[in-house]
mmCIF file of the N, C-alpha and C atoms, coordinates in Angstrom:
data_MODEL
# 
_entry.id   MODEL 
# 
loop_
_atom_site.group_PDB 
_atom_site.id 
_atom_site.type_symbol 
_atom_site.label_atom_id 
_atom_site.label_alt_id 
_atom_site.label_comp_id 
_atom_site.label_asym_id 
_atom_site.label_entity_id 
_atom_site.label_seq_id 
_atom_site.pdbx_PDB_ins_code 
_atom_site.Cartn_x 
_atom_site.Cartn_y 
_atom_site.Cartn_z 
_atom_site.occupancy 
_atom_site.B_iso_or_equiv 
_atom_site.pdbx_formal_charge 
_atom_site.auth_seq_id 
_atom_site.auth_comp_id 
_atom_site.auth_asym_id 
_atom_site.auth_atom_id 
_atom_site.pdbx_PDB_model_num 
ATOM 1   N N  . UNK A 1 1  ? -11.199 -42.616 -18.577 1.00 0.00 ? 1  UNK A N  1 
ATOM 2   C CA . UNK A 1 1  ? -11.673 -43.778 -19.307 1.00 0.00 ? 1  UNK A CA 1 
ATOM 3   C C  . UNK A 1 1  ? -10.681 -44.936 -19.269 1.00 0.00 ? 1  UNK A C  1 
ATOM 4   N N  . UNK A 1 2  ? -9.425  -44.674 -19.543 1.00 0.00 ? 2  UNK A N  1 
ATOM 5   C CA . UNK A 1 2  ? -8.431  -45.729 -19.440 1.00 0.00 ? 2  UNK A CA 1 
ATOM 6   C C  . UNK A 1 2  ? -8.278  -46.620 -20.662 1.00 0.00 ? 2  UNK A C  1 
ATOM 7   N N  . UNK A 1 3  ? -9.070  -46.376 -21.690 1.00 0.00 ? 3  UNK A N  1 
ATOM 8   C CA . UNK A 1 3  ? -8.968  -47.183 -22.901 1.00 0.00 ? 3  UNK A CA 1 
ATOM 9   C C  . UNK A 1 3  ? -8.328  -46.364 -24.009 1.00 0.00 ? 3  UNK A C  1 
ATOM 10  N N  . UNK A 1 4  ? -7.525  -47.026 -24.818 1.00 0.00 ? 4  UNK A N  1 
ATOM 11  C CA . UNK A 1 4  ? -6.880  -46.333 -25.922 1.00 0.00 ? 4  UNK A CA 1 
ATOM 12  C C  . UNK A 1 4  ? -6.777  -47.276 -27.118 1.00 0.00 ? 4  UNK A C  1 
ATOM 13  N N  . UNK A 1 5  ? -6.736  -46.709 -28.305 1.00 0.00 ? 5  UNK A N  1 
ATOM 14  C CA . UNK A 1 5  ? -6.569  -47.522 -29.502 1.00 0.00 ? 5  UNK A CA 1 
ATOM 15  C C  . UNK A 1 5  ? -5.121  -47.461 -29.985 1.00 0.00 ? 5  UNK A C  1 
ATOM 16  N N  . UNK A 1 6  ? -4.216  -47.048 -29.115 1.00 0.00 ? 6  UNK A N  1 
ATOM 17  C CA . UNK A 1 6  ? -2.802  -46.929 -29.458 1.00 0.00 ? 6  UNK A CA 1 
ATOM 18  C C  . UNK A 1 6  ? -2.178  -48.213 -29.989 1.00 0.00 ? 6  UNK A C  1 
ATOM 19  N N  . UNK A 1 7  ? -2.359  -49.352 -29.311 1.00 0.00 ? 7  UNK A N  1 
ATOM 20  C CA . UNK A 1 7  ? -1.775  -50.591 -29.827 1.00 0.00 ? 7  UNK A CA 1 
ATOM 21  C C  . UNK A 1 7  ? -2.281  -50.955 -31.222 1.00 0.00 ? 7  UNK A C  1 
ATOM 22  N N  . UNK A 1 8  ? -3.564  -50.741 -31.462 1.00 0.00 ? 8  UNK A N  1 
ATOM 23  C CA . UNK A 1 8  ? -4.125  -51.038 -32.783 1.00 0.00 ? 8  UNK A CA 1 
ATOM 24  C C  . UNK A 1 8  ? -3.529  -50.126 -33.839 1.00 0.00 ? 8  UNK A C  1 
ATOM 25  N N  . UNK A 1 9  ? -3.423  -48.836 -33.532 1.00 0.00 ? 9  UNK A N  1 
ATOM 26  C CA . UNK A 1 9  ? -2.838  -47.885 -34.478 1.00 0.00 ? 9  UNK A CA 1 
ATOM 27  C C  . UNK A 1 9  ? -1.369  -48.211 -34.733 1.00 0.00 ? 9  UNK A C  1 
ATOM 28  N N  . UNK A 1 10 ? -0.653  -48.633 -33.707 1.00 0.00 ? 10 UNK A N  1 
ATOM 29  C CA . UNK A 1 10 ? 0.744   -49.021 -33.881 1.00 0.00 ? 10 UNK A CA 1 
ATOM 30  C C  . UNK A 1 10 ? 0.887   -50.223 -34.793 1.00 0.00 ? 10 UNK A C  1 
ATOM 31  N N  . UNK A 1 11 ? 0.011   -51.202 -34.616 1.00 0.00 ? 11 UNK A N  1 
ATOM 32  C CA . UNK A 1 11 ? 0.046   -52.394 -35.461 1.00 0.00 ? 11 UNK A CA 1 
ATOM 33  C C  . UNK A 1 11 ? -0.280  -52.035 -36.905 1.00 0.00 ? 11 UNK A C  1 
ATOM 34  N N  . UNK A 1 12 ? -1.280  -51.164 -37.106 1.00 0.00 ? 12 UNK A N  1 
ATOM 35  C CA . UNK A 1 12 ? -1.621  -50.715 -38.458 1.00 0.00 ? 12 UNK A CA 1 
ATOM 36  C C  . UNK A 1 12 ? -0.448  -49.983 -39.100 1.00 0.00 ? 12 UNK A C  1 
ATOM 37  N N  . UNK A 1 13 ? 0.260   -49.182 -38.322 1.00 0.00 ? 13 UNK A N  1 
ATOM 38  C CA . UNK A 1 13 ? 1.417   -48.465 -38.843 1.00 0.00 ? 13 UNK A CA 1 
ATOM 39  C C  . UNK A 1 13 ? 2.510   -49.439 -39.271 1.00 0.00 ? 13 UNK A C  1 
ATOM 40  N N  . UNK A 1 14 ? 2.732   -50.481 -38.488 1.00 0.00 ? 14 UNK A N  1 
ATOM 41  C CA . UNK A 1 14 ? 3.744   -51.482 -38.848 1.00 0.00 ? 14 UNK A CA 1 
ATOM 42  C C  . UNK A 1 14 ? 3.390   -52.157 -40.175 1.00 0.00 ? 14 UNK A C  1 
ATOM 43  N N  . UNK A 1 15 ? 2.119   -52.437 -40.396 1.00 0.00 ? 15 UNK A N  1 
ATOM 44  C CA . UNK A 1 15 ? 1.693   -53.042 -41.659 1.00 0.00 ? 15 UNK A CA 1 
ATOM 45  C C  . UNK A 1 15 ? 1.968   -52.091 -42.819 1.00 0.00 ? 15 UNK A C  1 
ATOM 46  N N  . UNK A 1 16 ? 1.680   -50.804 -42.639 1.00 0.00 ? 16 UNK A N  1 
ATOM 47  C CA . UNK A 1 16 ? 1.931   -49.823 -43.699 1.00 0.00 ? 16 UNK A CA 1 
ATOM 48  C C  . UNK A 1 16 ? 3.417   -49.723 -44.015 1.00 0.00 ? 16 UNK A C  1 
ATOM 49  N N  . UNK A 1 17 ? 4.255   -49.746 -42.978 1.00 0.00 ? 17 UNK A N  1 
ATOM 50  C CA . UNK A 1 17 ? 5.703   -49.684 -43.191 1.00 0.00 ? 17 UNK A CA 1 
ATOM 51  C C  . UNK A 1 17 ? 6.173   -50.917 -43.947 1.00 0.00 ? 17 UNK A C  1 
ATOM 52  N N  . UNK A 1 18 ? 5.676   -52.084 -43.566 1.00 0.00 ? 18 UNK A N  1 
ATOM 53  C CA . UNK A 1 18 ? 6.070   -53.317 -44.244 1.00 0.00 ? 18 UNK A CA 1 
ATOM 54  C C  . UNK A 1 18 ? 5.619   -53.317 -45.699 1.00 0.00 ? 18 UNK A C  1 
ATOM 55  N N  . UNK A 1 19 ? 4.463   -52.734 -45.980 1.00 0.00 ? 19 UNK A N  1 
ATOM 56  C CA . UNK A 1 19 ? 4.009   -52.634 -47.367 1.00 0.00 ? 19 UNK A CA 1 
ATOM 57  C C  . UNK A 1 19 ? 4.953   -51.754 -48.177 1.00 0.00 ? 19 UNK A C  1 
ATOM 58  N N  . UNK A 1 20 ? 5.435   -50.664 -47.571 1.00 0.00 ? 20 UNK A N  1 
ATOM 59  C CA . UNK A 1 20 ? 6.378   -49.794 -48.279 1.00 0.00 ? 20 UNK A CA 1 
ATOM 60  C C  . UNK A 1 20 ? 7.709   -50.502 -48.507 1.00 0.00 ? 20 UNK A C  1 
ATOM 61  N N  . UNK A 1 21 ? 8.162   -51.257 -47.511 1.00 0.00 ? 21 UNK A N  1 
ATOM 62  C CA . UNK A 1 21 ? 9.417   -52.002 -47.652 1.00 0.00 ? 21 UNK A CA 1 
ATOM 63  C C  . UNK A 1 21 ? 9.286   -53.039 -48.762 1.00 0.00 ? 21 UNK A C  1 
ATOM 64  N N  . UNK A 1 22 ? 8.119   -53.664 -48.862 1.00 0.00 ? 22 UNK A N  1 
ATOM 65  C CA . UNK A 1 22 ? 7.901   -54.759 -49.804 1.00 0.00 ? 22 UNK A CA 1 
ATOM 66  C C  . UNK A 1 22 ? 7.519   -54.287 -51.198 1.00 0.00 ? 22 UNK A C  1 
ATOM 67  N N  . UNK A 1 23 ? 7.502   -53.000 -51.435 1.00 0.00 ? 23 UNK A N  1 
ATOM 68  C CA . UNK A 1 23 ? 7.126   -52.480 -52.749 1.00 0.00 ? 23 UNK A CA 1 
ATOM 69  C C  . UNK A 1 23 ? 8.051   -53.050 -53.818 1.00 0.00 ? 23 UNK A C  1 
ATOM 70  N N  . UNK A 1 24 ? 7.486   -53.526 -54.904 1.00 0.00 ? 24 UNK A N  1 
ATOM 71  C CA . UNK A 1 24 ? 8.280   -54.052 -55.999 1.00 0.00 ? 24 UNK A CA 1 
ATOM 72  C C  . UNK A 1 24 ? 8.426   -55.563 -56.001 1.00 0.00 ? 24 UNK A C  1 
ATOM 73  N N  . UNK A 1 25 ? 7.856   -56.240 -55.011 1.00 0.00 ? 25 UNK A N  1 
ATOM 74  C CA . UNK A 1 25 ? 7.909   -57.696 -55.037 1.00 0.00 ? 25 UNK A CA 1 
ATOM 75  C C  . UNK A 1 25 ? 7.066   -58.201 -56.203 1.00 0.00 ? 25 UNK A C  1 
ATOM 76  N N  . UNK A 1 26 ? 7.457   -59.316 -56.752 1.00 0.00 ? 26 UNK A N  1 
ATOM 77  C CA . UNK A 1 26 ? 6.875   -59.793 -58.005 1.00 0.00 ? 26 UNK A CA 1 
ATOM 78  C C  . UNK A 1 26 ? 5.428   -60.258 -57.889 1.00 0.00 ? 26 UNK A C  1 
ATOM 79  N N  . UNK A 1 27 ? 5.061   -60.875 -56.773 1.00 0.00 ? 27 UNK A N  1 
ATOM 80  C CA . UNK A 1 27 ? 3.697   -61.389 -56.696 1.00 0.00 ? 27 UNK A CA 1 
ATOM 81  C C  . UNK A 1 27 ? 3.147   -61.293 -55.273 1.00 0.00 ? 27 UNK A C  1 
ATOM 82  N N  . UNK A 1 28 ? 1.851   -61.515 -55.157 1.00 0.00 ? 28 UNK A N  1 
ATOM 83  C CA . UNK A 1 28 ? 1.170   -61.375 -53.878 1.00 0.00 ? 28 UNK A CA 1 
ATOM 84  C C  . UNK A 1 28 ? 1.651   -62.405 -52.871 1.00 0.00 ? 28 UNK A C  1 
ATOM 85  N N  . UNK A 1 29 ? 1.936   -63.624 -53.302 1.00 0.00 ? 29 UNK A N  1 
ATOM 86  C CA . UNK A 1 29 ? 2.368   -64.672 -52.377 1.00 0.00 ? 29 UNK A CA 1 
ATOM 87  C C  . UNK A 1 29 ? 3.690   -64.303 -51.715 1.00 0.00 ? 29 UNK A C  1 
ATOM 88  N N  . UNK A 1 30 ? 4.585   -63.714 -52.468 1.00 0.00 ? 30 UNK A N  1 
ATOM 89  C CA . UNK A 1 30 ? 5.858   -63.288 -51.898 1.00 0.00 ? 30 UNK A CA 1 
ATOM 90  C C  . UNK A 1 30 ? 5.648   -62.133 -50.910 1.00 0.00 ? 30 UNK A C  1 
ATOM 91  N N  . UNK A 1 31 ? 4.747   -61.213 -51.251 1.00 0.00 ? 31 UNK A N  1 
ATOM 92  C CA . UNK A 1 31 ? 4.421   -60.111 -50.348 1.00 0.00 ? 31 UNK A CA 1 
ATOM 93  C C  . UNK A 1 31 ? 3.846   -60.656 -49.046 1.00 0.00 ? 31 UNK A C  1 
ATOM 94  N N  . UNK A 1 32 ? 2.898   -61.583 -49.157 1.00 0.00 ? 32 UNK A N  1 
ATOM 95  C CA . UNK A 1 32 ? 2.278   -62.160 -47.963 1.00 0.00 ? 32 UNK A CA 1 
ATOM 96  C C  . UNK A 1 32 ? 3.305   -62.888 -47.102 1.00 0.00 ? 32 UNK A C  1 
ATOM 97  N N  . UNK A 1 33 ? 4.199   -63.620 -47.743 1.00 0.00 ? 33 UNK A N  1 
ATOM 98  C CA . UNK A 1 33 ? 5.235   -64.342 -47.011 1.00 0.00 ? 33 UNK A CA 1 
ATOM 99  C C  . UNK A 1 33 ? 6.169   -63.367 -46.292 1.00 0.00 ? 33 UNK A C  1 
ATOM 100 N N  . UNK A 1 34 ? 6.550   -62.297 -46.974 1.00 0.00 ? 34 UNK A N  1 
ATOM 101 C CA . UNK A 1 34 ? 7.431   -61.294 -46.376 1.00 0.00 ? 34 UNK A CA 1 
ATOM 102 C C  . UNK A 1 34 ? 6.751   -60.607 -45.200 1.00 0.00 ? 34 UNK A C  1 
ATOM 103 N N  . UNK A 1 35 ? 5.480   -60.229 -45.376 1.00 0.00 ? 35 UNK A N  1 
ATOM 104 C CA . UNK A 1 35 ? 4.757   -59.576 -44.288 1.00 0.00 ? 35 UNK A CA 1 
ATOM 105 C C  . UNK A 1 35 ? 4.626   -60.495 -43.079 1.00 0.00 ? 35 UNK A C  1 
ATOM 106 N N  . UNK A 1 36 ? 4.305   -61.753 -43.308 1.00 0.00 ? 36 UNK A N  1 
ATOM 107 C CA . UNK A 1 36 ? 4.157   -62.698 -42.202 1.00 0.00 ? 36 UNK A CA 1 
ATOM 108 C C  . UNK A 1 36 ? 5.479   -62.867 -41.460 1.00 0.00 ? 36 UNK A C  1 
ATOM 109 N N  . UNK A 1 37 ? 6.563   -62.960 -42.196 1.00 0.00 ? 37 UNK A N  1 
ATOM 110 C CA . UNK A 1 37 ? 7.877   -63.129 -41.576 1.00 0.00 ? 37 UNK A CA 1 
ATOM 111 C C  . UNK A 1 37 ? 8.237   -61.919 -40.721 1.00 0.00 ? 37 UNK A C  1 
ATOM 112 N N  . UNK A 1 38 ? 8.040   -60.722 -41.272 1.00 0.00 ? 38 UNK A N  1 
ATOM 113 C CA . UNK A 1 38 ? 8.385   -59.502 -40.531 1.00 0.00 ? 38 UNK A CA 1 
ATOM 114 C C  . UNK A 1 38 ? 7.491   -59.318 -39.311 1.00 0.00 ? 38 UNK A C  1 
ATOM 115 N N  . UNK A 1 39 ? 6.188   -59.560 -39.463 1.00 0.00 ? 39 UNK A N  1 
ATOM 116 C CA . UNK A 1 39 ? 5.279   -59.407 -38.335 1.00 0.00 ? 39 UNK A CA 1 
ATOM 117 C C  . UNK A 1 39 ? 5.601   -60.410 -37.235 1.00 0.00 ? 39 UNK A C  1 
ATOM 118 N N  . UNK A 1 40 ? 5.963   -61.632 -37.605 1.00 0.00 ? 40 UNK A N  1 
ATOM 119 C CA . UNK A 1 40 ? 6.346   -62.631 -36.615 1.00 0.00 ? 40 UNK A CA 1 
ATOM 120 C C  . UNK A 1 40 ? 7.577   -62.165 -35.850 1.00 0.00 ? 40 UNK A C  1 
ATOM 121 N N  . UNK A 1 41 ? 8.554   -61.586 -36.561 1.00 0.00 ? 41 UNK A N  1 
ATOM 122 C CA . UNK A 1 41 ? 9.755   -61.084 -35.898 1.00 0.00 ? 41 UNK A CA 1 
ATOM 123 C C  . UNK A 1 41 ? 9.413   -59.965 -34.925 1.00 0.00 ? 41 UNK A C  1 
ATOM 124 N N  . UNK A 1 42 ? 8.523   -59.061 -35.326 1.00 0.00 ? 42 UNK A N  1 
ATOM 125 C CA . UNK A 1 42 ? 8.135   -57.950 -34.459 1.00 0.00 ? 42 UNK A CA 1 
ATOM 126 C C  . UNK A 1 42 ? 7.428   -58.470 -33.212 1.00 0.00 ? 42 UNK A C  1 
ATOM 127 N N  . UNK A 1 43 ? 6.483   -59.383 -33.398 1.00 0.00 ? 43 UNK A N  1 
ATOM 128 C CA . UNK A 1 43 ? 5.739   -59.914 -32.258 1.00 0.00 ? 43 UNK A CA 1 
ATOM 129 C C  . UNK A 1 43 ? 6.644   -60.721 -31.340 1.00 0.00 ? 43 UNK A C  1 
ATOM 130 N N  . UNK A 1 44 ? 7.596   -61.440 -31.900 1.00 0.00 ? 44 UNK A N  1 
ATOM 131 C CA . UNK A 1 44 ? 8.531   -62.229 -31.108 1.00 0.00 ? 44 UNK A CA 1 
ATOM 132 C C  . UNK A 1 44 ? 9.400   -61.310 -30.254 1.00 0.00 ? 44 UNK A C  1 
ATOM 133 N N  . UNK A 1 45 ? 9.856   -60.199 -30.809 1.00 0.00 ? 45 UNK A N  1 
ATOM 134 C CA . UNK A 1 45 ? 10.685  -59.258 -30.062 1.00 0.00 ? 45 UNK A CA 1 
ATOM 135 C C  . UNK A 1 45 ? 9.903   -58.599 -28.933 1.00 0.00 ? 45 UNK A C  1 
ATOM 136 N N  . UNK A 1 46 ? 8.631   -58.334 -29.139 1.00 0.00 ? 46 UNK A N  1 
ATOM 137 C CA . UNK A 1 46 ? 7.825   -57.690 -28.103 1.00 0.00 ? 46 UNK A CA 1 
ATOM 138 C C  . UNK A 1 46 ? 7.609   -58.606 -26.908 1.00 0.00 ? 46 UNK A C  1 
ATOM 139 N N  . UNK A 1 47 ? 7.594   -59.914 -27.121 1.00 0.00 ? 47 UNK A N  1 
ATOM 140 C CA . UNK A 1 47 ? 7.369   -60.854 -26.021 1.00 0.00 ? 47 UNK A CA 1 
ATOM 141 C C  . UNK A 1 47 ? 8.589   -60.970 -25.122 1.00 0.00 ? 47 UNK A C  1 
ATOM 142 N N  . UNK A 1 48 ? 9.773   -60.650 -25.629 1.00 0.00 ? 48 UNK A N  1 
ATOM 143 C CA . UNK A 1 48 ? 10.987  -60.761 -24.819 1.00 0.00 ? 48 UNK A CA 1 
ATOM 144 C C  . UNK A 1 48 ? 11.059  -59.673 -23.848 1.00 0.00 ? 48 UNK A C  1 
# 
């Protein structure tokens, strides 16, 4: 077949890890900002 959902599962796992790292943040806006920053760093590193 040649198709896999591996990249999607990997991305979902990264989101779950970031949620665990961000546990205890005071509000949703700070959580969203932290997640966006971390995901941008991950995607930037993959392009190099």
